[in-house]
C-alpha positions as CSV (number, residue, x, y, z in Angstrom):
1,X,-0.2,0.0,-0.1
2,X,1.7,3.5,-1.4
3,X,2.3,5.7,2.0
4,X,2.9,9.6,1.2
5,X,4.2,11.9,3.2
6,X,2.8,15.1,1.2
7,X,0.2,15.9,3.7
8,X,1.6,15.4,7.6
9,X,-1.5,14.4,9.8
10,X,-1.6,17.4,12.9
11,X,-1.4,16.5,16.6
12,X,-3.8,18.3,18.8
13,X,-1.6,21.0,20.0
14,X,-0.4,21.6,16.3
15,X,-3.8,21.7,15.1
16,X,-4.5,24.9,17.8
17,X,-1.5,26.6,16.8
18,X,-2.2,26.2,13.0
19,X,-5.8,27.9,13.8
20,X,-4.6,30.6,15.4
21,X,-1.8,31.4,12.4
22,X,-4.7,30.9,9.8
23,X,-6.9,33.2,11.7
24,X,-4.2,35.9,12.0
25,X,-3.8,35.7,8.3
26,X,-7.3,35.7,7.3
27,X,-7.9,38.8,9.8
28,X,-4.4,40.8,8.8
29,X,-5.3,40.0,5.4
30,X,-2.1,40.8,2.7
31,X,-0.8,43.2,5.6
32,X,-0.1,39.5,8.2
33,X,3.6,40.3,9.0
34,X,3.2,36.3,10.7
35,X,3.4,35.8,14.1
36,X,6.2,35.1,16.9
37,X,6.0,32.0,19.1
38,X,5.5,35.1,22.0
39,X,2.4,36.1,20.0
40,X,1.0,32.7,19.5
41,X,2.0,31.8,23.1
42,X,0.0,34.7,24.5
43,X,-2.9,33.4,22.4
44,X,-2.9,30.7,24.8
45,X,-3.3,32.9,28.0
46,X,-6.8,31.7,29.8
47,X,-7.9,28.9,27.4
48,X,-4.9,26.4,28.6
49,X,-1.3,26.1,30.3
50,X,1.3,25.9,28.5
51,X,5.0,26.4,28.2
52,X,6.6,28.9,25.8
53,X,9.3,26.6,24.9
54,X,6.6,23.8,24.0
55,X,5.0,26.6,21.5
56,X,8.5,27.1,20.3
57,X,9.2,23.3,19.7
58,X,5.8,22.9,18.0
59,X,6.3,25.6,15.4
60,X,9.7,24.6,14.9
61,X,8.2,20.9,14.0
62,X,5.6,22.5,11.9
63,X,8.4,24.5,10.0
64,X,10.4,21.1,9.3
65,X,7.1,19.5,8.3
66,X,6.8,22.2,5.8
67,X,3.2,23.2,7.5
68,X,4.4,26.9,8.0
69,X,7.5,29.0,6.5
70,X,9.2,31.4,9.0
71,X,11.3,34.6,8.2
72,X,14.0,36.1,11.0
73,X,13.0,39.4,12.8
74,X,16.0,40.4,14.6
75,X,16.6,37.5,17.0
76,X,13.3,35.6,16.8
77,X,11.2,33.9,13.8
78,X,8.0,35.1,12.3
79,X,5.7,32.2,11.3
80,X,3.2,32.0,8.5
81,X,0.6,29.5,7.3
82,X,2.6,27.7,4.2
83,X,-1.1,27.0,2.8
84,X,-4.7,27.4,3.5
85,X,-6.8,25.5,5.7
86,X,-8.6,24.2,2.8
87,X,-5.6,23.0,0.7
88,X,-4.2,21.1,4.0
89,X,-7.5,19.6,4.4
90,X,-7.5,18.5,0.5
91,X,-4.2,17.2,0.9
92,X,-5.1,15.2,3.6
93,X,-8.0,13.8,2.1
94,X,-5.9,13.1,-1.3
95,X,-3.3,11.2,1.0
96,X,-5.7,9.1,3.0
97,X,-7.4,7.9,-0.3
98,X,-3.9,7.4,-1.8
99,X,-2.9,5.1,0.7
100,X,-6.2,2.9,-0.2
101,X,-6.6,0.2,-2.5
102,X,-9.0,1.4,-5.6
103,X,-11.9,-0.6,-4.3
104,X,-11.6,0.6,-0.9
105,X,-11.4,4.0,-2.2
106,X,-14.6,4.0,-3.8
107,X,-16.1,2.5,-0.9
108,X,-14.7,5.1,1.2
109,X,-16.4,7.8,-0.8
110,X,-19.8,6.2,-1.1
111,X,-20.0,6.0,3.0
112,X,-18.5,9.4,2.8
113,X,-20.9,10.9,0.7
114,X,-23.9,8.7,2.3
115,X,-23.3,10.6,5.7
116,X,-23.4,14.0,3.8
117,X,-26.1,16.3,3.8
118,X,-28.4,18.1,1.3
119,X,-26.3,21.0,1.6
120,X,-23.1,19.1,1.8
121,X,-24.0,17.3,-1.7
122,X,-24.8,20.5,-3.7
123,X,-21.4,22.0,-2.6
124,X,-19.7,18.6,-4.0
125,X,-21.7,18.7,-7.4
126,X,-20.7,22.4,-7.4
127,X,-17.2,21.4,-6.8
128,X,-16.9,18.5,-9.3
129,X,-19.0,21.2,-12.0
130,X,-16.1,23.6,-11.3
131,X,-13.8,21.0,-12.0
132,X,-15.4,19.6,-15.1
133,X,-15.4,23.3,-16.5
134,X,-11.6,23.8,-15.6
135,X,-10.6,20.5,-17.2
136,X,-12.4,21.1,-20.3
137,X,-10.5,24.4,-20.7
138,X,-7.4,22.7,-19.5
139,X,-6.2,20.5,-22.1
140,X,-3.0,20.1,-19.9
141,X,-5.0,18.0,-17.7
142,X,-7.6,15.5,-18.0
143,X,-10.5,14.1,-15.6
144,X,-11.9,11.1,-16.8
145,X,-14.6,8.6,-15.3
146,X,-13.8,4.8,-15.6
147,X,-15.7,1.7,-14.1
148,X,-13.8,2.3,-11.0
149,X,-14.7,5.8,-10.2
150,X,-13.1,9.4,-11.0
151,X,-9.4,9.6,-11.8
152,X,-7.2,12.7,-11.7
153,X,-4.1,13.2,-14.0
154,X,-1.2,13.4,-12.2
155,X,-0.3,16.5,-13.4
156,X,-3.9,17.8,-12.0
157,X,-2.9,16.3,-8.5
158,X,0.1,17.5,-8.1
159,X,-1.3,20.6,-8.9
160,X,-4.1,20.2,-6.1
161,X,-1.3,19.0,-3.7
162,X,0.9,22.5,-4.0
163,X,-2.5,24.6,-3.5
């Protein structure tokens, strides 16, 4: 069974730190100047007791996993999310599907869709329509349906993983 390392899974504390960075970057928009370890640590005040060095270690590990980027700011580092929450979610879903056999993938997708609400199914249909429209205008990537379900060209998968 293939094992992809393109979308590392997040631990609980890593997820909370990433949520803070995503929220801060969204609130700051294009002027977001990153967050220091101190700023991330201060975010935990009143929520949970956590050591400054623990936050520093978590951010360092996230940088090693390429989930955050960092820039020097004097003696400190400023951390930025490497990608959006949605892009990481997509990479994680693709990794999970890549780790399964073809028949398991289809069954997993069917179970996922069986549990979806009407609104979620409408979102999925809309997203599929966008992908099909993009595929029709993009001659370098193809989307085709085969007896085992939908397959996406390697070029398209690579593009999705990089977003």
